[in-house]
N, C-alpha and C positions, 0 to 999 in steps of 0.2 A: 879296666873293665868298664868304667863309666863312659869313656871315650868310645869304646866299641859299641855300647848300647846306643849312644848318640848317633854314631855313624849308621847303624842298622835302622834306627828310627828315621833318619834322614833319607836313607835309600828307599825304605817302604813308602814314605810320604811322596818321594819323587815318582816312584812307580805308580802309586795311586793317582797322582795328578795327571800322569800321561794317559791313564785309562779313562778319566772323566769325560773327555769329548766323545769317545767311542760309546760309552754307556749312555750319555745324554742323547746321542744320535739314535742309538738303538731304542731307547725309551720313546723318543719322539716318533720314530717310524711306527712303532707299535700303537701309539696313541692315534696316529692318523688312520690306521686301518680300523681300530676299534671305533673311531668316530664315524667312519664310513658305515660300519654295521649298524650303529645307532641311527644314523640318518636313513638307512634303508628300512629299518624296522619302523621308524616313525614317518616314512614316506616324505622326508625332507629333501625335495629335489634340488633346491638351491645349494644346500651343503654338499650333496653328492657331486654336483657340477663343479664346486670349488675344489673338491678333494681329488677328483679324477682328471687325468690329462685328456685333452680333447682327442688326441691320437692314441688312446689306450691300446696297448698291444695285448691281444687276447689269445689264449691257447686253452682248448677244452679237450678233456678225455673222458668219455662216458657216452651213454645213449643220448642221441639228439633230443629225445623227448624229455630229458632231464636237465636241459640247459636253463635251470631256474634262475641262476644269478644273472645270466645274459638277459632273460626276460625282465628281471627287476631293473637292471641298469639301463636297458634300452627303452623302458616304458611299455613294452609289449604286454605287460601284465598289470595294466592300470586298473583292471576291474577288481573290486573288493573281494570277490570269491577266491582269487588266487592268493595263497599265503605260503611263502617259503620262509621258514624260520632260519635266521642267520645268527643264532646265539652260539658263539664259539665255546667249545668245551675245552680246548687247549690253544694257547698262543705261544709260539716260539719265534725268536728273532735272531737273525744272523746278519748284522749290519743292515744293509738296505733291503734284505729279504725277510718278510714276515710270513710265517707259516701258521695257518689257522685251520683247526680241525673241528668237525662237528657232525651231527647226524640228526635225522628227523626224530620226532617223539616216539615213533614205533620202532626205531633203530633198523628200519628196512633200507634206508638210504644213508650212506656215510659220504662225507665230502671233505676234501682238503683244498684250501685256497692258498696259493703261494703268490704273495704280492711283492712287487718291487716298488720301493718308495725313493724318489729322488727329489731332494730339496722340498720336502713336505707335500709332494704331489705323487699320487699313485700313477706309475707309468706302465706297469705290466701286471697282468694276472694270469696265473696258470690254475685252471680249475680241474679237479679230479673227482669223479663221482664213482662210488663203489669200486675203488681202486686202492690197493695197498701201495703206499708211497714211501720210498726210502730216500732221504736227502744225504748226499755225500759232499765232502769238500774236495774239490779238484786241485791238485798241486803236484809239483815236480817231486820226484823221489829225492831223499837226502843222500842217496848213494853217489859217490863220485865216479867219474868214468874211469875205466881201467887205465893203467899207466901206458899201455901200448895203443891207446885210442888215438886215431888220427882223423880229425873232422874233415879233412880234404879227401879222404879215401872214398872211392866210388861205392864201397859197400855201405858206408855210413851207418852208424849205430843209432837206434832210436832209444832215447832215454825213457826209462820207465816212469809211469805216472802213478802216484799214490792217491787213492780215493777212500779215505776213512769215512765210515757212516757216522753222521752227526745227529740224525733224527729219523724216526720211523713212525708211521701212522699206527695208531693203536685201536681204531674202531673197525677196521675192515674185518676182524675176526668176529664181530658181532652182527654182521649183515646176515649170517645164516647160510651163506653159499660161498663158494670159492670166487675170488676176484682176481683180476690181473694185477701183477706187481710191476711197478715202474720205478726207475731211479732218476732223481733230479740232481744234477751236479751244480753246485754253486761255487 
């Protein structure tokens, strides 16, 4: 029995050690995004430039008049009268993807930002305003092909893809009106 306990402990320790780099990377990616929000709130332009890639890929879904984050990041809102709060209400990380959700103080506008962090630099942002967002993990189905499957046949079967939902926005129901729903596959 003592040897079995020792082996189990060794196995758990080995499994824990293999997860450390992934957890560290996930935490670092989340820290980068949170540092960006802090820099935006304090108008620390130097830090923003250090965190964002110069060729940042941007994708926006929402009314053009609500491109608040774009206005902040491009400096188009340098006047002090403009204030878009970027205080995240929830932060979830899936490897290089960091999902941040929030809303304005009156809860009339909800937003979700999906950031991609590569080597400590933000390389992509997808911004959703007043949109219900569901994040799914894209992957091949675990089903094996049928025994009579012939890959060289002209009819060629298409393997099924499994897309389990891993996260869903929670603030869209507080906007007070129906909003479009989108799916983001990671």
